[in-house]
py3Dmol code that shows the C-alpha trace and the ligand (Angstrom):
import py3Dmol

protein = """\
ATOM      1  CA  MET A   1      -4.310 -39.655-135.830  1.00  0.00           C
ATOM      2  CA  THR A   2      -2.082 -42.632-135.179  1.00  0.00           C
ATOM      3  CA  ILE A   3      -3.910 -45.538-133.639  1.00  0.00           C
ATOM      4  CA  SER A   4      -1.571 -46.842-130.977  1.00  0.00           C
ATOM      5  CA  ARG A   5      -2.374 -49.881-128.908  1.00  0.00           C
ATOM      6  CA  ARG A   6      -2.991 -47.592-125.965  1.00  0.00           C
ATOM      7  CA  THR A   7      -5.514 -45.506-127.909  1.00  0.00           C
ATOM      8  CA  PHE A   8      -7.309 -48.703-128.806  1.00  0.00           C
ATOM      9  CA  ILE A   9      -7.400 -49.949-125.225  1.00  0.00           C
ATOM     10  CA  ALA A  10      -8.493 -46.528-123.976  1.00  0.00           C
ATOM     11  CA  ALA A  11     -11.368 -46.471-126.491  1.00  0.00           C
ATOM     12  CA  GLY A  12     -12.479 -49.920-125.348  1.00  0.00           C
ATOM     13  CA  ALA A  13     -12.285 -48.927-121.709  1.00  0.00           C
ATOM     14  CA  ALA A  14     -14.268 -45.740-122.364  1.00  0.00           C
ATOM     15  CA  ALA A  15     -17.037 -47.818-123.904  1.00  0.00           C
ATOM     16  CA  LEU A  16     -17.218 -49.937-120.761  1.00  0.00           C
ATOM     17  CA  ALA A  17     -17.193 -47.270-118.102  1.00  0.00           C
ATOM     18  CA  ALA A  18     -17.177 -43.529-117.711  1.00  0.00           C
ATOM     19  CA  PRO A  19     -13.722 -42.042-117.043  1.00  0.00           C
ATOM     20  CA  ARG A  20     -12.931 -42.454-113.359  1.00  0.00           C
ATOM     21  CA  TRP A  21      -9.960 -40.160-112.942  1.00  0.00           C
ATOM     22  CA  SER A  22     -11.418 -37.691-110.507  1.00  0.00           C
ATOM     23  CA  VAL A  23      -8.858 -35.011-109.967  1.00  0.00           C
ATOM     24  CA  ALA A  24      -8.272 -33.000-106.823  1.00  0.00           C
ATOM     25  CA  GLU A  25      -6.252 -29.810-107.186  1.00  0.00           C
ATOM     26  CA  THR A  26      -4.768 -27.149-104.944  1.00  0.00           C
ATOM     27  CA  ARG A  27      -1.959 -24.583-104.849  1.00  0.00           C
ATOM     28  CA  ILE A  28       1.176 -24.842-102.743  1.00  0.00           C
ATOM     29  CA  GLY A  29       2.676 -21.378-103.030  1.00  0.00           C
ATOM     30  CA  GLY A  30       3.791 -21.066-106.633  1.00  0.00           C
ATOM     31  CA  LEU A  31       3.191 -24.738-107.440  1.00  0.00           C
ATOM     32  CA  THR A  32       0.089 -26.541-108.690  1.00  0.00           C
ATOM     33  CA  LEU A  33      -0.539 -29.795-106.875  1.00  0.00           C
ATOM     34  CA  GLN A  34      -3.009 -32.246-108.392  1.00  0.00           C
ATOM     35  CA  THR A  35      -3.873 -35.859-107.901  1.00  0.00           C
ATOM     36  CA  VAL A  36      -4.721 -37.936-110.943  1.00  0.00           C
ATOM     37  CA  SER A  37      -6.296 -41.363-110.711  1.00  0.00           C
ATOM     38  CA  ASP A  38      -4.531 -44.581-111.579  1.00  0.00           C
ATOM     39  CA  GLY A  39      -7.812 -46.399-110.909  1.00  0.00           C
ATOM     40  CA  ASN A  40      -8.252 -48.489-107.792  1.00  0.00           C
ATOM     41  CA  LEU A  41      -7.081 -51.693-106.175  1.00  0.00           C
ATOM     42  CA  MET A  42      -9.223 -54.735-105.394  1.00  0.00           C
ATOM     43  CA  LEU A  43      -8.102 -56.176-102.041  1.00  0.00           C
ATOM     44  CA  PRO A  44      -9.517 -58.802 -99.716  1.00  0.00           C
ATOM     45  CA  GLY A  45     -10.632 -57.082 -96.505  1.00  0.00           C
ATOM     46  CA  ASP A  46      -8.212 -59.218 -94.526  1.00  0.00           C
ATOM     47  CA  PHE A  47      -5.291 -57.654 -96.374  1.00  0.00           C
ATOM     48  CA  ILE A  48      -5.797 -54.666 -94.084  1.00  0.00           C
ATOM     49  CA  PHE A  49      -8.009 -55.905 -91.237  1.00  0.00           C
ATOM     50  CA  ALA A  50      -6.559 -59.348 -90.382  1.00  0.00           C
ATOM     51  CA  PRO A  51      -4.455 -58.114 -87.421  1.00  0.00           C
ATOM     52  CA  VAL A  52      -7.193 -55.795 -86.081  1.00  0.00           C
ATOM     53  CA  PRO A  53      -9.264 -57.222 -83.193  1.00  0.00           C
ATOM     54  CA  ALA A  54     -12.848 -57.901 -84.323  1.00  0.00           C
ATOM     55  CA  ASP A  55     -14.387 -55.596 -81.694  1.00  0.00           C
ATOM     56  CA  VAL A  56     -12.297 -52.722 -83.088  1.00  0.00           C
ATOM     57  CA  ALA A  57     -12.565 -53.593 -86.791  1.00  0.00           C
ATOM     58  CA  GLY A  58     -16.295 -54.326 -86.806  1.00  0.00           C
ATOM     59  CA  PRO A  59     -17.581 -50.871 -85.812  1.00  0.00           C
ATOM     60  CA  VAL A  60     -15.024 -49.123 -88.059  1.00  0.00           C
ATOM     61  CA  ARG A  61     -15.993 -51.246 -91.058  1.00  0.00           C
ATOM     62  CA  ALA A  62     -19.666 -50.550 -90.393  1.00  0.00           C
ATOM     63  CA  ALA A  63     -19.105 -46.816 -89.966  1.00  0.00           C
ATOM     64  CA  TYR A  64     -17.220 -46.569 -93.253  1.00  0.00           C
ATOM     65  CA  GLY A  65     -19.455 -48.938 -95.255  1.00  0.00           C
ATOM     66  CA  LEU A  66     -16.708 -51.570 -95.644  1.00  0.00           C
ATOM     67  CA  GLU A  67     -18.744 -54.630 -94.747  1.00  0.00           C
ATOM     68  CA  GLY A  68     -18.194 -56.591 -97.985  1.00  0.00           C
ATOM     69  CA  ASP A  69     -15.291 -58.967 -98.616  1.00  0.00           C
ATOM     70  CA  THR A  70     -13.505 -56.643-101.030  1.00  0.00           C
ATOM     71  CA  LEU A  71     -11.873 -53.265-100.422  1.00  0.00           C
ATOM     72  CA  THR A  72     -11.471 -50.956-103.435  1.00  0.00           C
ATOM     73  CA  PRO A  73      -9.047 -48.212-102.370  1.00  0.00           C
ATOM     74  CA  PRO A  74      -8.400 -45.517-104.960  1.00  0.00           C
ATOM     75  CA  CYS A  75      -4.880 -44.850-106.268  1.00  0.00           C
ATOM     76  CA  ASN A  76      -4.039 -41.141-106.368  1.00  0.00           C
ATOM     77  CA  VAL A  77      -0.829 -40.238-108.158  1.00  0.00           C
ATOM     78  CA  THR A  78       0.421 -36.769-107.249  1.00  0.00           C
ATOM     79  CA  LEU A  79       1.329 -34.383-110.054  1.00  0.00           C
ATOM     80  CA  LEU A  80       3.261 -31.264-109.025  1.00  0.00           C
ATOM     81  CA  ARG A  81       3.831 -28.569-111.612  1.00  0.00           C
ATOM     82  CA  GLY A  82       5.652 -25.250-111.584  1.00  0.00           C
ATOM     83  CA  GLU A  83       9.056 -23.570-112.008  1.00  0.00           C
ATOM     84  CA  GLY A  84       9.581 -25.510-115.239  1.00  0.00           C
ATOM     85  CA  ARG A  85       9.169 -28.933-113.662  1.00  0.00           C
ATOM     86  CA  VAL A  86       6.475 -31.606-114.094  1.00  0.00           C
ATOM     87  CA  ILE A  87       6.930 -33.988-111.177  1.00  0.00           C
ATOM     88  CA  LEU A  88       5.094 -37.257-110.602  1.00  0.00           C
ATOM     89  CA  PHE A  89       5.138 -38.864-107.173  1.00  0.00           C
ATOM     90  CA  ASP A  90       4.973 -42.577-108.047  1.00  0.00           C
ATOM     91  CA  ALA A  91       4.254 -44.116-111.426  1.00  0.00           C
ATOM     92  CA  GLY A  92       1.076 -46.112-110.773  1.00  0.00           C
ATOM     93  CA  SER A  93       0.515 -49.810-111.444  1.00  0.00           C
ATOM     94  CA  GLY A  94       1.025 -50.050-115.178  1.00  0.00           C
ATOM     95  CA  PRO A  95      -0.574 -52.775-117.281  1.00  0.00           C
ATOM     96  CA  ALA A  96       0.502 -55.858-115.304  1.00  0.00           C
ATOM     97  CA  PHE A  97      -0.829 -55.579-111.738  1.00  0.00           C
ATOM     98  CA  GLN A  98      -4.642 -55.411-111.485  1.00  0.00           C
ATOM     99  CA  PRO A  99      -7.226 -54.748-114.221  1.00  0.00           C
ATOM    100  CA  SER A 100      -8.895 -52.056-112.086  1.00  0.00           C
ATOM    101  CA  ALA A 101      -5.651 -50.034-111.901  1.00  0.00           C
ATOM    102  CA  GLY A 102      -3.184 -48.701-114.461  1.00  0.00           C
ATOM    103  CA  SER A 103      -5.140 -45.749-115.911  1.00  0.00           C
ATOM    104  CA  LEU A 104      -2.496 -43.138-115.077  1.00  0.00           C
ATOM    105  CA  LEU A 105      -1.569 -42.256-118.675  1.00  0.00           C
ATOM    106  CA  ASP A 106      -5.200 -41.577-119.567  1.00  0.00           C
ATOM    107  CA  ALA A 107      -5.644 -39.499-116.421  1.00  0.00           C
ATOM    108  CA  LEU A 108      -2.503 -37.511-117.260  1.00  0.00           C
ATOM    109  CA  GLU A 109      -3.735 -36.961-120.796  1.00  0.00           C
ATOM    110  CA  ALA A 110      -6.996 -35.599-119.390  1.00  0.00           C
ATOM    111  CA  ALA A 111      -4.844 -33.192-117.327  1.00  0.00           C
ATOM    112  CA  GLY A 112      -2.975 -32.132-120.470  1.00  0.00           C
ATOM    113  CA  VAL A 113       0.244 -33.979-119.654  1.00  0.00           C
ATOM    114  CA  GLY A 114       1.927 -36.457-121.996  1.00  0.00           C
ATOM    115  CA  PRO A 115       4.432 -38.994-120.634  1.00  0.00           C
ATOM    116  CA  GLU A 116       7.226 -37.153-122.457  1.00  0.00           C
ATOM    117  CA  ASP A 117       6.358 -33.952-120.543  1.00  0.00           C
ATOM    118  CA  VAL A 118       7.207 -35.485-117.159  1.00  0.00           C
ATOM    119  CA  THR A 119      10.587 -34.203-115.947  1.00  0.00           C
ATOM    120  CA  HIS A 120      10.877 -36.154-112.654  1.00  0.00           C
ATOM    121  CA  VAL A 121       9.361 -39.322-111.176  1.00  0.00           C
ATOM    122  CA  VAL A 122       9.872 -39.465-107.397  1.00  0.00           C
ATOM    123  CA  PHE A 123       9.029 -42.788-105.735  1.00  0.00           C
ATOM    124  CA  THR A 124       7.615 -43.192-102.231  1.00  0.00           C
ATOM    125  CA  HIS A 125       8.309 -46.941-102.229  1.00  0.00           C
ATOM    126  CA  GLY A 126       8.672 -50.039-104.376  1.00  0.00           C
ATOM    127  CA  HIS A 127       5.205 -51.647-104.198  1.00  0.00           C
ATOM    128  CA  PRO A 128       3.497 -52.621-107.476  1.00  0.00           C
ATOM    129  CA  ASP A 129       0.809 -49.898-107.390  1.00  0.00           C
ATOM    130  CA  HIS A 130       3.527 -47.236-107.035  1.00  0.00           C
ATOM    131  CA  LEU A 131       6.425 -48.582-109.124  1.00  0.00           C
ATOM    132  CA  TRP A 132       5.259 -50.948-111.836  1.00  0.00           C
ATOM    133  CA  GLY A 133       3.816 -48.189-114.033  1.00  0.00           C
ATOM    134  CA  CYS A 134       7.343 -46.985-114.794  1.00  0.00           C
ATOM    135  CA  LEU A 135       7.570 -49.556-117.646  1.00  0.00           C
ATOM    136  CA  ASP A 136       5.181 -50.194-120.516  1.00  0.00           C
ATOM    137  CA  ASP A 137       4.026 -53.512-122.067  1.00  0.00           C
ATOM    138  CA  PHE A 138       7.385 -53.773-123.820  1.00  0.00           C
ATOM    139  CA  ASP A 139       9.430 -53.062-120.689  1.00  0.00           C
ATOM    140  CA  GLU A 140      10.418 -49.649-122.019  1.00  0.00           C
ATOM    141  CA  PRO A 141      10.465 -46.673-119.620  1.00  0.00           C
ATOM    142  CA  VAL A 142       7.122 -44.857-119.888  1.00  0.00           C
ATOM    143  CA  PHE A 143       8.462 -41.496-118.750  1.00  0.00           C
ATOM    144  CA  ALA A 144      11.384 -41.594-121.120  1.00  0.00           C
ATOM    145  CA  GLU A 145      12.536 -37.997-120.607  1.00  0.00           C
ATOM    146  CA  ALA A 146      12.272 -38.042-116.811  1.00  0.00           C
ATOM    147  CA  GLU A 147      14.873 -38.318-114.110  1.00  0.00           C
ATOM    148  CA  HIS A 148      13.742 -41.035-111.673  1.00  0.00           C
ATOM    149  CA  LEU A 149      14.441 -40.655-107.937  1.00  0.00           C
ATOM    150  CA  MET A 150      14.154 -43.160-105.100  1.00  0.00           C
ATOM    151  CA  GLY A 151      15.369 -43.431-101.524  1.00  0.00           C
ATOM    152  CA  GLN A 152      18.681 -45.277-101.368  1.00  0.00           C
ATOM    153  CA  LEU A 153      17.484 -47.690 -98.677  1.00  0.00           C
ATOM    154  CA  GLU A 154      14.297 -48.591-100.561  1.00  0.00           C
ATOM    155  CA  PHE A 155      16.211 -49.245-103.786  1.00  0.00           C
ATOM    156  CA  GLU A 156      18.753 -51.414-101.984  1.00  0.00           C
ATOM    157  CA  TYR A 157      16.012 -53.408-100.258  1.00  0.00           C
ATOM    158  CA  TRP A 158      14.155 -54.322-103.446  1.00  0.00           C
ATOM    159  CA  THR A 159      17.290 -55.010-105.483  1.00  0.00           C
ATOM    160  CA  ASP A 160      18.867 -57.199-102.787  1.00  0.00           C
ATOM    161  CA  PRO A 161      18.701 -60.807-104.075  1.00  0.00           C
ATOM    162  CA  ALA A 162      18.002 -61.966-100.492  1.00  0.00           C
ATOM    163  CA  THR A 163      14.707 -60.016-100.284  1.00  0.00           C
ATOM    164  CA  VAL A 164      12.672 -62.473-102.335  1.00  0.00           C
ATOM    165  CA  ASP A 165      13.457 -65.192 -99.800  1.00  0.00           C
ATOM    166  CA  SER A 166      13.063 -63.094 -96.654  1.00  0.00           C
ATOM    167  CA  ILE A 167       9.912 -61.094 -97.493  1.00  0.00           C
ATOM    168  CA  GLY A 168       7.377 -63.892 -96.960  1.00  0.00           C
ATOM    169  CA  ALA A 169       5.275 -65.876 -99.427  1.00  0.00           C
ATOM    170  CA  GLU A 170       2.431 -63.372 -99.731  1.00  0.00           C
ATOM    171  CA  ARG A 171       4.750 -60.560-100.883  1.00  0.00           C
ATOM    172  CA  GLN A 172       7.170 -62.590-103.009  1.00  0.00           C
ATOM    173  CA  ALA A 173       5.611 -61.405-106.275  1.00  0.00           C
ATOM    174  CA  PHE A 174       6.145 -57.804-105.121  1.00  0.00           C
ATOM    175  CA  ALA A 175       9.842 -58.503-104.685  1.00  0.00           C
ATOM    176  CA  VAL A 176      10.288 -60.220-108.045  1.00  0.00           C
ATOM    177  CA  GLY A 177       8.357 -57.472-109.831  1.00  0.00           C
ATOM    178  CA  ALA A 178      10.225 -54.641-108.131  1.00  0.00           C
ATOM    179  CA  ALA A 179      13.654 -56.140-108.792  1.00  0.00           C
ATOM    180  CA  ARG A 180      12.931 -56.590-112.498  1.00  0.00           C
ATOM    181  CA  ARG A 181      11.689 -53.025-112.931  1.00  0.00           C
ATOM    182  CA  LEU A 182      14.438 -51.427-110.865  1.00  0.00           C
ATOM    183  CA  GLU A 183      17.033 -53.317-112.859  1.00  0.00           C
ATOM    184  CA  THR A 184      15.616 -51.774-116.038  1.00  0.00           C
ATOM    185  CA  ILE A 185      15.364 -48.174-114.805  1.00  0.00           C
ATOM    186  CA  GLY A 186      18.234 -48.286-112.289  1.00  0.00           C
ATOM    187  CA  ASP A 187      20.658 -46.568-114.660  1.00  0.00           C
ATOM    188  CA  ARG A 188      18.402 -43.494-114.853  1.00  0.00           C
ATOM    189  CA  MET A 189      17.819 -43.414-111.097  1.00  0.00           C
ATOM    190  CA  THR A 190      19.053 -40.780-108.667  1.00  0.00           C
ATOM    191  CA  PHE A 191      19.193 -41.784-104.989  1.00  0.00           C
ATOM    192  CA  PHE A 192      18.542 -39.748-101.871  1.00  0.00           C
ATOM    193  CA  GLU A 193      18.558 -40.066 -98.094  1.00  0.00           C
ATOM    194  CA  ASP A 194      16.204 -39.013 -95.289  1.00  0.00           C
ATOM    195  CA  GLY A 195      16.126 -35.223 -94.955  1.00  0.00           C
ATOM    196  CA  ALA A 196      17.467 -34.504 -98.427  1.00  0.00           C
ATOM    197  CA  GLU A 197      15.954 -31.710-100.511  1.00  0.00           C
ATOM    198  CA  VAL A 198      15.397 -33.952-103.522  1.00  0.00           C
ATOM    199  CA  LEU A 199      14.096 -31.093-105.670  1.00  0.00           C
ATOM    200  CA  PRO A 200      13.598 -27.407-104.805  1.00  0.00           C
ATOM    201  CA  GLY A 201      10.895 -27.269-102.104  1.00  0.00           C
ATOM    202  CA  VAL A 202      10.598 -31.085-101.873  1.00  0.00           C
ATOM    203  CA  THR A 203      12.183 -32.633 -98.760  1.00  0.00           C
ATOM    204  CA  ALA A 204      12.342 -36.395 -98.162  1.00  0.00           C
ATOM    205  CA  LEU A 205      11.064 -37.775 -94.860  1.00  0.00           C
ATOM    206  CA  HIS A 206      11.850 -41.402 -94.034  1.00  0.00           C
ATOM    207  CA  THR A 207       8.555 -42.976 -92.911  1.00  0.00           C
ATOM    208  CA  PRO A 208       9.416 -46.661 -92.480  1.00  0.00           C
ATOM    209  CA  GLY A 209       7.165 -49.585 -91.708  1.00  0.00           C
ATOM    210  CA  HIS A 210       4.921 -49.927 -94.744  1.00  0.00           C
ATOM    211  CA  THR A 211       8.204 -50.786 -96.443  1.00  0.00           C
ATOM    212  CA  PRO A 212      11.724 -50.457 -94.979  1.00  0.00           C
ATOM    213  CA  GLY A 213      12.738 -47.409 -97.001  1.00  0.00           C
ATOM    214  CA  HIS A 214       9.343 -45.764 -97.474  1.00  0.00           C
ATOM    215  CA  MET A 215       9.632 -42.002 -98.041  1.00  0.00           C
ATOM    216  CA  SER A 216       7.094 -39.225 -97.615  1.00  0.00           C
ATOM    217  CA  PHE A 217       7.742 -35.733 -98.971  1.00  0.00           C
ATOM    218  CA  ALA A 218       7.258 -32.340 -97.357  1.00  0.00           C
ATOM    219  CA  LEU A 219       6.421 -29.666 -99.917  1.00  0.00           C
ATOM    220  CA  SER A 220       7.129 -26.043 -99.230  1.00  0.00           C
ATOM    221  CA  SER A 221       6.597 -23.058-101.493  1.00  0.00           C
ATOM    222  CA  GLY A 222       5.850 -19.422-100.760  1.00  0.00           C
ATOM    223  CA  GLY A 223       5.088 -20.061 -97.060  1.00  0.00           C
ATOM    224  CA  ASP A 224       2.628 -22.835 -97.925  1.00  0.00           C
ATOM    225  CA  SER A 225       3.182 -26.513 -97.183  1.00  0.00           C
ATOM    226  CA  ALA A 226       1.803 -30.039 -97.629  1.00  0.00           C
ATOM    227  CA  LEU A 227       2.916 -33.560 -96.862  1.00  0.00           C
ATOM    228  CA  ILE A 228       2.800 -36.237 -99.538  1.00  0.00           C
ATOM    229  CA  LEU A 229       2.272 -39.355 -97.430  1.00  0.00           C
ATOM    230  CA  GLY A 230       2.463 -42.152 -99.960  1.00  0.00           C
ATOM    231  CA  ASP A 231       1.227 -45.178 -97.996  1.00  0.00           C
ATOM    232  CA  ALA A 232       2.539 -44.085 -94.584  1.00  0.00           C
ATOM    233  CA  ILE A 233      -1.129 -43.469 -93.718  1.00  0.00           C
ATOM    234  CA  GLY A 234      -2.631 -45.985 -96.110  1.00  0.00           C
ATOM    235  CA  ASN A 235      -6.379 -45.819 -95.539  1.00  0.00           C
ATOM    236  CA  HIS A 236      -8.972 -43.294 -94.324  1.00  0.00           C
ATOM    237  CA  HIS A 237     -10.767 -45.631 -91.924  1.00  0.00           C
ATOM    238  CA  ILE A 238      -8.903 -47.808 -89.403  1.00  0.00           C
ATOM    239  CA  SER A 239      -5.586 -45.935 -89.642  1.00  0.00           C
ATOM    240  CA  PHE A 240      -7.259 -42.585 -88.919  1.00  0.00           C
ATOM    241  CA  ALA A 241      -9.684 -43.856 -86.253  1.00  0.00           C
ATOM    242  CA  TYR A 242      -6.990 -45.972 -84.534  1.00  0.00           C
ATOM    243  CA  PRO A 243      -3.611 -44.703 -85.785  1.00  0.00           C
ATOM    244  CA  GLY A 244      -1.739 -46.977 -83.363  1.00  0.00           C
ATOM    245  CA  ALA A 245      -3.538 -50.109 -84.612  1.00  0.00           C
ATOM    246  CA  THR A 246      -1.402 -52.493 -86.637  1.00  0.00           C
ATOM    247  CA  VAL A 247      -2.762 -53.186 -90.133  1.00  0.00           C
ATOM    248  CA  GLY A 248      -1.923 -56.034 -92.485  1.00  0.00           C
ATOM    249  CA  SER A 249      -0.944 -53.863 -95.451  1.00  0.00           C
ATOM    250  CA  ASP A 250       2.237 -52.769 -93.622  1.00  0.00           C
ATOM    251  CA  GLN A 251       5.299 -54.981 -93.868  1.00  0.00           C
ATOM    252  CA  ASP A 252       6.621 -54.079 -90.392  1.00  0.00           C
ATOM    253  CA  MET A 253       3.302 -53.406 -88.695  1.00  0.00           C
ATOM    254  CA  ALA A 254       4.615 -52.077 -85.363  1.00  0.00           C
ATOM    255  CA  GLN A 255       7.129 -49.744 -87.007  1.00  0.00           C
ATOM    256  CA  ALA A 256       4.444 -48.456 -89.400  1.00  0.00           C
ATOM    257  CA  ALA A 257       2.073 -47.716 -86.502  1.00  0.00           C
ATOM    258  CA  ALA A 258       4.806 -45.752 -84.703  1.00  0.00           C
ATOM    259  CA  THR A 259       5.516 -43.811 -87.896  1.00  0.00           C
ATOM    260  CA  ARG A 260       1.796 -43.060 -88.297  1.00  0.00           C
ATOM    261  CA  LEU A 261       1.452 -41.680 -84.765  1.00  0.00           C
ATOM    262  CA  ARG A 262       4.437 -39.389 -85.385  1.00  0.00           C
ATOM    263  CA  LEU A 263       2.962 -38.189 -88.674  1.00  0.00           C
ATOM    264  CA  PHE A 264      -0.452 -37.401 -87.183  1.00  0.00           C
ATOM    265  CA  ASP A 265       1.234 -35.385 -84.406  1.00  0.00           C
ATOM    266  CA  ARG A 266       3.066 -33.297 -86.975  1.00  0.00           C
ATOM    267  CA  LEU A 267       0.106 -32.889 -89.348  1.00  0.00           C
ATOM    268  CA  VAL A 268      -2.173 -31.647 -86.583  1.00  0.00           C
ATOM    269  CA  ALA A 269       0.440 -29.523 -84.773  1.00  0.00           C
ATOM    270  CA  ASP A 270       1.323 -27.724 -88.015  1.00  0.00           C
ATOM    271  CA  ASP A 271      -2.258 -27.813 -89.417  1.00  0.00           C
ATOM    272  CA  MET A 272      -0.583 -29.187 -92.527  1.00  0.00           C
ATOM    273  CA  ARG A 273      -2.343 -30.362 -95.639  1.00  0.00           C
ATOM    274  CA  LEU A 274      -1.778 -33.996 -96.578  1.00  0.00           C
ATOM    275  CA  VAL A 275      -1.943 -36.052 -99.742  1.00  0.00           C
ATOM    276  CA  GLY A 276      -2.641 -39.771 -99.371  1.00  0.00           C
ATOM    277  CA  PHE A 277      -2.188 -42.242-102.214  1.00  0.00           C
ATOM    278  CA  HIS A 278      -5.137 -44.424-101.138  1.00  0.00           C
ATOM    279  CA  LEU A 279      -7.359 -41.803 -99.475  1.00  0.00           C
ATOM    280  CA  PRO A 280     -10.795 -40.946-100.926  1.00  0.00           C
ATOM    281  CA  GLU A 281     -11.952 -37.949-102.995  1.00  0.00           C
ATOM    282  CA  GLY A 282      -8.561 -37.478-104.594  1.00  0.00           C
ATOM    283  CA  GLY A 283      -6.692 -37.827-101.315  1.00  0.00           C
ATOM    284  CA  ILE A 284      -5.912 -34.131-100.642  1.00  0.00           C
ATOM    285  CA  GLY A 285      -7.134 -32.905 -97.279  1.00  0.00           C
ATOM    286  CA  ARG A 286      -6.386 -32.665 -93.577  1.00  0.00           C
ATOM    287  CA  ALA A 287      -6.380 -34.830 -90.462  1.00  0.00           C
ATOM    288  CA  GLU A 288      -8.806 -33.626 -87.791  1.00  0.00           C
ATOM    289  CA  ARG A 289      -8.920 -34.911 -84.250  1.00  0.00           C
ATOM    290  CA  SER A 290     -11.962 -37.139 -83.685  1.00  0.00           C
ATOM    291  CA  GLY A 291     -12.475 -38.998 -80.416  1.00  0.00           C
ATOM    292  CA  ASP A 292      -9.180 -40.655 -79.482  1.00  0.00           C
ATOM    293  CA  GLY A 293      -8.082 -40.708 -83.115  1.00  0.00           C
ATOM    294  CA  TYR A 294      -8.521 -38.668 -86.247  1.00  0.00           C
ATOM    295  CA  ARG A 295     -10.689 -38.409 -89.319  1.00  0.00           C
ATOM    296  CA  PHE A 296      -9.771 -37.521 -92.875  1.00  0.00           C
ATOM    297  CA  VAL A 297     -11.374 -34.333 -94.169  1.00  0.00           C
ATOM    298  CA  ALA A 298     -10.962 -33.934 -97.910  1.00  0.00           C
ATOM    299  CA  ASP A 299     -10.474 -30.441 -99.326  1.00  0.00           C
ATOM    300  CA  ALA A 300     -13.832 -28.966-100.304  1.00  0.00           C
TER     301      ALA A 300
END
"""
ligand_1 = """\
1
ZN
Zn -0.114 -48.416 -102.259
"""
view = py3Dmol.view(width=600, height=400)
view.addModel(protein, "pdb")
view.setStyle({"model": 0}, {"cartoon": {"style": "trace"}})
view.addModel(ligand_1, "xyz")
view.setStyle({"model": 1}, {"stick": {}})
view.zoomTo()
view.show()
């Protein structure tokens, strides 16, 4: 066995903590849909709750056990396999974002998938926890055999030199990091627009607000369907209970709230399964009406 640096790090990590890549799995017609864990983020509560009035946020935080200063949302990368394709939706954080995230390669290995097996990497948006895992410690593409796909608008936003100055101080590092990575993998990137069938049975749906060019993906196979949300519905608490509430994790908060309301209407009307990148228990489930809002019900 060759001892690579990654093997070494993985062995050290295993000694510290039990593997944390809980995997949810379901079938969409002829396709196998799984989520594999890239770990979790560590966020100050205000990152999400700052714009939410205290009399709304307080009861929601209490109901969901979120009373501490730190939120630890999971990161679920979607793996879709079938018809000769191994598709990843987003690439995780990689080694450079947060120490609690970046475990995607180990989670894939546990699912029997090596990075060289991945045929397509389809991005929802350009944030660090979704994009930065496309490069390794040496700035080489991790999924070297894969075609990479991103919405045209999202790519243009993050590669526009003006973005770093217009995005605001708190997100400037996102812009610098995205531009550097997209410059490296841009020549292997395929671009698509809203409504495009980016791969057989995978249709892009522009869901702006979290970022300008954020894309969700409707899956359809054999009469079965699901919606890969990315971060268009970015948490299971406030954004389900009060889908119209503006939350601090969205760049254009009002646009994101409007997008969310539209998505919930469609999910409930079509009784459609959803996959959320930061939702609990692997993130595969459904939205159920609850009071004036909704609640997330994970697949059993
Ligand atoms: Zn995210």
